[in-house]
C-alpha positions in Angstrom: -30.9 -31.6 -15.6 -33.6 -34.2 -14.2 -36.7 -33.7 -16.0 -40.3 -33.0 -14.2 -42.2 -36.3 -13.6 -46.1 -36.8 -12.8 -47.1 -36.7 -9.2 -47.3 -39.5 -7.1 -50.2 -39.9 -4.0 -47.4 -41.3 -1.7 -45.0 -38.0 -2.4 -44.7 -35.7 0.9 -42.7 -32.8 -1.5 -43.1 -32.3 -4.9 -40.6 -29.7 -6.5 -41.2 -28.7 -10.4 -39.0 -26.5 -12.0 -37.2 -24.9 -9.0 -35.0 -22.0 -9.5 -33.6 -20.2 -6.5 -31.8 -16.6 -6.6 -30.1 -13.9 -4.3 -30.8 -10.8 -6.2 -29.4 -11.3 -9.4 -27.0 -14.4 -8.6 -29.0 -17.7 -9.6 -28.0 -20.7 -6.7 -30.2 -23.1 -7.8 -32.1 -23.9 -11.5 -34.6 -26.4 -12.9 -34.9 -28.6 -10.0 -37.4 -31.6 -10.5 -38.0 -33.9 -7.8 -40.1 -35.6 -5.7 -39.6 -36.8 -2.0 -41.7 -39.7 -0.9 -43.6 -40.1 2.5 -41.3 -42.2 4.9 -38.1 -42.1 3.4 -34.7 -40.3 4.3 -33.9 -38.5 1.0 -30.3 -37.5 0.4 -28.5 -34.4 -0.9 -24.9 -34.5 -1.5 -22.5 -32.4 -3.5 -20.0 -29.9 -2.9 -20.0 -27.1 -1.1 -22.5 -23.8 -2.9 -24.2 -26.5 -5.2 -27.6 -24.7 -3.3 -28.1 -27.5 -1.5 -29.1 -25.4 2.2 -31.0 -23.1 -0.5 -33.3 -25.8 -1.6 -34.0 -26.4 2.2 -34.8 -22.9 2.8 -37.3 -22.8 0.2 -39.1 -26.2 1.5 -39.6 -24.3 5.2 -40.4 -20.5 3.5 -36.8 -19.3 5.4 -36.6 -17.0 2.0 -39.0 -15.1 3.6 -36.6 -14.0 5.9 -33.2 -13.9 3.9 -32.6 -10.9 2.4 -32.3 -10.4 -1.8 -33.7 -14.4 -2.2 -36.3 -15.5 -4.5 -37.5 -18.3 -6.0 -39.6 -19.3 -8.8 -41.2 -22.6 -9.8 -43.6 -25.0 -7.9 -43.0 -26.2 -3.9 -45.6 -28.6 -2.9 -45.6 -30.0 0.7 -48.4 -32.4 1.6 -50.1 -31.6 -1.6 -50.3 -28.3 -1.2 -48.1 -25.4 -2.4 -45.9 -23.6 0.3 -46.8 -19.9 -1.0 -50.7 -20.8 -0.3 -50.1 -21.4 3.6 -51.6 -18.2 4.6 -50.7 -19.1 8.3 -46.5 -19.9 8.0 -46.4 -20.9 11.5 -49.3 -23.7 10.5 -46.9 -25.0 7.7 -43.5 -24.5 10.0 -45.4 -27.1 12.6 -45.3 -29.4 9.9 -41.6 -29.3 9.1 -39.0 -29.7 11.9 -35.3 -28.3 11.1 -32.0 -29.0 12.3 -29.4 -26.9 11.9 -25.4 -27.5 11.5 -24.9 -25.8 14.9 -26.8 -26.8 17.5 -29.2 -24.1 19.0 -29.5 -24.6 22.6 -32.3 -21.9 23.5 -31.4 -20.4 26.9 -34.3 -22.4 28.7 -34.3 -25.6 30.5 -34.1 -29.0 28.7 -37.8 -29.2 29.5 -38.7 -25.4 28.3 -36.4 -25.9 25.3 -39.1 -29.0 24.1 -42.0 -27.3 25.5 -41.5 -24.2 23.4 -43.2 -25.0 20.2 -46.6 -27.0 21.7 -46.7 -23.8 24.0 -46.7 -21.4 21.2 -49.1 -23.7 19.5 -51.6 -23.3 22.8 -51.1 -26.3 24.3 -51.2 -25.2 28.3 -51.8 -28.7 29.9 -48.8 -29.7 32.3 -49.7 -33.5 31.9 -49.8 -33.1 27.9 -46.5 -31.0 27.7 -45.0 -33.5 30.1 -45.6 -36.3 27.6 -44.8 -34.1 24.5 -41.4 -33.5 26.2 -40.9 -37.5 27.6 -42.0 -38.9 24.0 -39.6 -36.1 21.8 -36.7 -36.8 23.7 -37.1 -40.2 23.9 -37.8 -40.7 20.2 -34.4 -38.3 20.1 -32.7 -40.9 22.0 -31.9 -38.7 24.6 -34.5 -39.1 27.5 -32.5 -41.4 29.6 -29.4 -39.2 30.0 -31.6 -36.2 31.1 -34.9 -37.4 32.5 -33.7 -36.5 35.8 -31.9 -32.8 35.2 -35.1 -31.3 32.9 -34.6 -28.3 35.0 -31.2 -27.8 34.2 -30.2 -25.1 31.2 -30.2 -26.9 27.7 -26.9 -25.0 26.9 -24.8 -27.1 29.6 -25.1 -30.5 28.0 -22.3 -31.6 25.7 -22.6 -30.8 22.2 -23.8 -34.2 21.0 -26.5 -33.6 23.8 -27.1 -30.2 22.3 -27.7 -31.5 18.9 -30.0 -34.3 19.9 -31.8 -31.9 22.0 -32.3 -29.8 18.6 -33.7 -32.9 16.9 -36.1 -33.5 20.0 -37.5 -29.7 19.6 -38.2 -30.0 16.0 -40.3 -33.4 17.0 -41.9 -31.8 19.5 -44.9 -30.7 17.0 -45.3 -34.0 15.8 -44.1 -33.0 12.2 -44.7 -34.7 8.8 -41.4 -33.7 7.4 -37.8 -33.4 9.0 -35.1 -31.4 7.4 -31.3 -31.3 8.4 -28.8 -29.3 7.4 -25.5 -31.2 8.1 -26.5 -32.3 11.4 -23.1 -34.3 12.2 -20.7 -31.1 11.6 -20.3 -30.5 15.0 -20.4 -33.5 16.7 -18.3 -36.8 17.4 -18.5 -39.7 15.5 -19.9 -41.8 18.2 -22.6 -39.1 18.5 -23.3 -39.2 14.7 -23.6 -42.8 14.7 -26.3 -42.4 17.5 -28.3 -40.2 15.5 -28.3 -41.9 12.5 -29.5 -44.9 14.2 -31.9 -41.9 15.5 -33.2 -41.2 11.9 -33.3 -45.1 10.8 -36.2 -45.4 13.6 -37.7 -41.7 12.5 -38.0 -42.8 9.4 -40.6 -45.3 10.2 -43.3 -42.4 10.9 -41.8 -39.0 9.1 -40.1 -38.0 5.8 -36.4 -36.9 6.3 -34.9 -34.8 4.1 -30.8 -34.8 4.6 -28.4 -32.4 3.0 -24.5 -33.8 3.6 -21.3 -33.2 2.8 -20.4 -36.7 3.5 -21.4 -39.4 1.0 -20.9 -42.5 3.2 -23.6 -40.6 5.6 -25.9 -40.5 3.0 -25.1 -44.0 1.8 -25.7 -45.3 5.2 -28.8 -43.7 5.5 -30.9 -42.6 2.2 -33.2 -44.4 0.7 -32.5 -42.4 -2.5 -30.1 -39.6 -3.3 -29.6 -36.4 -5.2 -26.8 -35.0 -6.1 -26.4 -31.3 -6.4 -23.6 -29.4 -8.5 -23.4 -25.6 -9.2 -26.6 -24.7 -9.1 -27.8 -27.6 -10.8 -29.4 -31.1 -9.6 -27.4 -33.4 -12.0 -29.4 -36.8 -10.7 -31.4 -38.4 -8.7 -31.6 -42.2 -7.8 -31.6 -45.1 -5.7 -28.6 -45.0 -3.3 -27.7 -48.3 -3.5 -27.5 -48.4 -7.2 -26.0 -44.9 -7.3 -23.3 -45.9 -5.1 -22.4 -49.1 -7.2 -21.6 -47.4 -10.2 -25.8 -47.0 -11.0 -25.1 -43.3 -11.7 -25.9 -42.2 -15.2 -23.5 -38.7 -15.1 -20.0 -38.9 -15.3 -19.6 -35.7 -13.3 -21.5 -38.1 -10.2 -18.8 -40.6 -10.6 -16.3 -38.2 -10.0 -17.6 -36.8 -7.0 -18.2 -40.0 -5.4 -14.7 -41.0 -6.3 -13.5 -37.9 -4.4 -12.3 -36.5 -7.3 -13.6 -33.2 -6.2 -15.9 -32.0 -3.5 
């Protein structure tokens, strides 16, 4: 189990002694980690290791998940997630991309403009700027700029996933959570999105949950290995994938012996 570490002023996410349960069943226990500003932090591990539950806690989705509860300390930007009285203010800081594209039954423009409108942005010129900037950052603007009024659900699967990323970026989040973003898109689109993430790393912090160890190897600055509800180890990705791991279980997982 990874032990607690002292705080760092350049840390975006600080987790101490985190345990997560659904009812009486514990799915993650004793997690201690830091996620630094402007890094891609990868989380790998087989199914049912607690990876998605970890993301849910960061965005306080536990409050909308029946029976889910957690203990320990979780801070985003130096502030405990439980201390945010305005949940939507916290979520404006955090963008989330789920495994399957979730295109709202709205136009491409309105998909991206929805969150800023809910936050009070009414000026058409400002909304136009946000939509163009978000779609550009998601590498989608050139493909959809002439059909912004078309339904987002009519886009291809890969385009819809990038639209989801654009929607997550529309509030200029400090933290972007991605949960198996490439599970429903083709390899070419996956590589395009990976290129997007490499660019976004210059501006925001990214937490990448993936079952594809090669994807973590390509993208993550540091990687955590979760197994059976435990954070087994955390390390620099290059070192971890070059026999720099400290736990035999990590070696077996990276070697494809289970997963």
